[in-house]
C-alpha positions as CSV (number, residue, x, y, z in Angstrom):
1,M,5.9,-29.2,-13.9
2,K,5.8,-28.9,-10.1
3,G,9.3,-27.5,-10.2
4,L,8.2,-24.7,-12.5
5,W,5.5,-23.6,-10.0
6,I,8.1,-23.6,-7.3
7,I,10.4,-21.4,-9.4
8,L,7.4,-19.1,-10.3
9,A,6.5,-18.7,-6.6
10,A,10.1,-17.9,-5.8
11,V,10.3,-15.2,-8.5
12,I,7.0,-13.7,-7.3
13,A,8.3,-13.6,-3.7
14,C,11.5,-11.9,-4.8
15,L,9.7,-9.3,-6.8
16,G,7.6,-8.4,-3.7
17,I,4.3,-9.3,-5.5
18,P,1.8,-10.8,-3.2
19,A,1.1,-14.4,-4.4
20,S,-2.6,-13.8,-4.4
21,S,-2.2,-11.0,-6.8
22,A,-0.7,-13.0,-9.7
23,S,-4.0,-12.6,-11.6
24,E,-6.6,-10.7,-9.6
25,P,-9.9,-9.8,-11.2
26,N,-10.1,-6.3,-12.5
27,T,-13.4,-5.5,-10.6
28,A,-14.6,-3.1,-8.0
29,N,-15.4,-6.0,-5.7
30,Q,-11.9,-7.4,-5.9
31,L,-10.5,-3.9,-5.2
32,R,-12.7,-3.6,-2.2
33,K,-11.2,-6.9,-0.8
34,V,-7.7,-5.7,-1.6
35,A,-8.4,-2.3,0.1
36,I,-9.8,-3.9,3.2
37,T,-6.7,-6.1,3.6
38,F,-4.4,-3.2,2.8
39,N,-6.0,-0.9,5.4
40,N,-6.1,-3.7,8.0
41,N,-2.4,-4.5,7.5
42,Y,-1.6,-0.8,7.9
43,S,-3.7,-0.4,11.0
44,K,-1.9,-3.4,12.6
45,N,1.5,-1.9,11.6
46,S,2.1,-4.9,9.3
47,V,3.5,-2.6,6.6
48,G,5.5,-5.1,4.5
49,P,2.4,-6.2,2.6
50,V,1.3,-2.6,2.4
51,Y,4.5,-1.6,0.6
52,D,4.1,-4.6,-1.7
53,R,0.9,-3.1,-3.0
54,W,2.5,0.2,-3.9
55,D,2.9,1.0,-7.6
56,A,6.4,1.2,-9.0
57,Q,6.5,5.0,-8.9
58,S,5.7,4.9,-5.2
59,Q,8.3,2.2,-4.4
60,K,11.0,4.5,-5.8
61,I,10.5,6.9,-2.9
62,I,11.8,4.5,-0.2
63,T,13.1,1.0,0.0
64,R,10.8,-1.7,1.4
65,N,13.3,-2.3,4.3
66,E,13.5,1.4,5.1
67,Y,9.7,1.7,5.0
68,I,9.3,-1.2,7.4
69,H,12.1,0.1,9.7
70,R,10.5,3.6,10.0
71,H,7.2,2.1,10.9
72,Q,8.9,-0.1,13.5
73,L,10.5,2.9,15.0
74,C,7.4,5.1,14.7
75,A,4.5,2.7,14.8
76,T,1.2,4.0,13.7
77,N,-2.2,3.0,14.9
78,P,-4.8,4.9,12.9
79,G,-7.7,2.7,13.8
80,A,-9.9,0.6,11.5
81,A,-10.8,1.8,8.1
82,I,-14.4,1.7,6.9
83,I,-14.4,1.3,3.1
84,G,-17.2,3.2,1.3
85,L,-17.6,4.0,-2.4
86,I,-15.3,2.6,-5.0
87,Y,-15.4,3.8,-8.6
88,K,-13.2,4.3,-11.6
89,I,-12.1,7.8,-12.6
90,G,-10.6,8.3,-16.1
91,N,-8.7,5.5,-17.8
92,Q,-6.1,4.7,-15.1
93,Y,-7.2,5.2,-11.6
94,W,-9.9,4.0,-9.2
95,Q,-10.9,5.9,-6.1
96,V,-11.5,4.1,-2.8
97,H,-13.3,6.3,-0.4
98,Y,-13.0,5.3,3.3
99,S,-13.1,6.7,6.8
100,I,-11.0,6.3,9.9
101,D,-12.4,7.8,13.1
102,Q,-14.8,9.9,11.0
103,A,-12.0,11.4,8.9
104,K,-12.9,11.0,5.2
105,L,-10.1,9.8,3.0
106,I,-9.6,8.8,-0.6
107,D,-7.0,6.3,-1.9
108,Y,-6.1,5.9,-5.6
109,W,-5.5,2.5,-7.1
110,S,-4.6,1.2,-10.6
111,Y,-4.9,-2.2,-12.1
112,I,-1.4,-3.0,-13.4
113,N,-0.3,-6.3,-15.0
114,G,-3.1,-8.3,-13.3
115,A,-2.8,-6.8,-9.8
116,W,-4.2,-3.8,-7.9
117,R,-1.5,-1.2,-7.1
118,F,-1.7,1.7,-4.6
119,S,-0.5,5.1,-5.6
120,L,1.1,6.9,-2.7
121,Y,1.8,10.0,-4.8
122,K,-1.9,10.5,-5.6
123,S,-3.3,9.2,-2.3
124,N,-1.0,10.8,0.2
125,P,1.5,13.4,-1.1
126,D,2.3,14.5,2.5
127,A,3.6,10.9,3.2
128,V,5.7,11.1,0.0
129,A,7.5,14.2,1.4
130,L,8.0,12.5,4.8
131,Y,9.5,9.4,3.3
132,K,12.0,11.5,1.4
133,L,13.4,13.0,4.6
134,S,16.3,11.6,6.5
135,L,15.4,9.2,9.3
136,S,16.1,11.7,12.0
137,E,14.0,14.4,10.2
138,Y,11.3,11.8,9.6
139,E,11.2,10.9,13.3
140,R,10.9,14.6,14.3
141,K,8.2,15.3,11.8
142,V,6.0,12.4,12.7
143,G,6.6,13.1,16.4
144,C,8.1,9.8,17.6
145,K,11.4,11.4,18.6
146,P,11.8,14.9,20.1
C-alpha cells in the first residue's frame, strides 16, 4: 500500500499538480488560501508553483520551463497582494478581487477535478499576448532588455 502512495505522489509531481491540491475543498475560504499563496509566490518570483495553478488552456500558451525562464530573465516584483472579495460568477468561474499598491485587479479561478485553477486568459489577456511573443520580443515589451 505504501508503494501505491509513492507512485501516486510521483504521478502528481510529473503532472505538475501541487500535492496539496489533490482534493481541495470547493469553498471560497479554500480559494482565498490558494489565491494568497499564488500571489505570494508570484511576488517572490517563485513562478513554477504559479504556473502549476494555471488551467489547461492557459498552460497551452507557454511551457512551464519557458515561463520560468522568462521570469528569471525579467524578474517581476509587483509587491504584496491584498485579497478582497471572492465570489462565484455563473457556473464556471469565481472572481478573486485583490489590490497591489492600490491597483484594483480581478483574477478568475475555476474548480476543476478537485483543485483550484487560474485562468490567465480571463484574468490577464495582455499577459497571454506577451507569452506568445518570441523571447526577444517579450524582453523588449516588458522592458528588461532594450
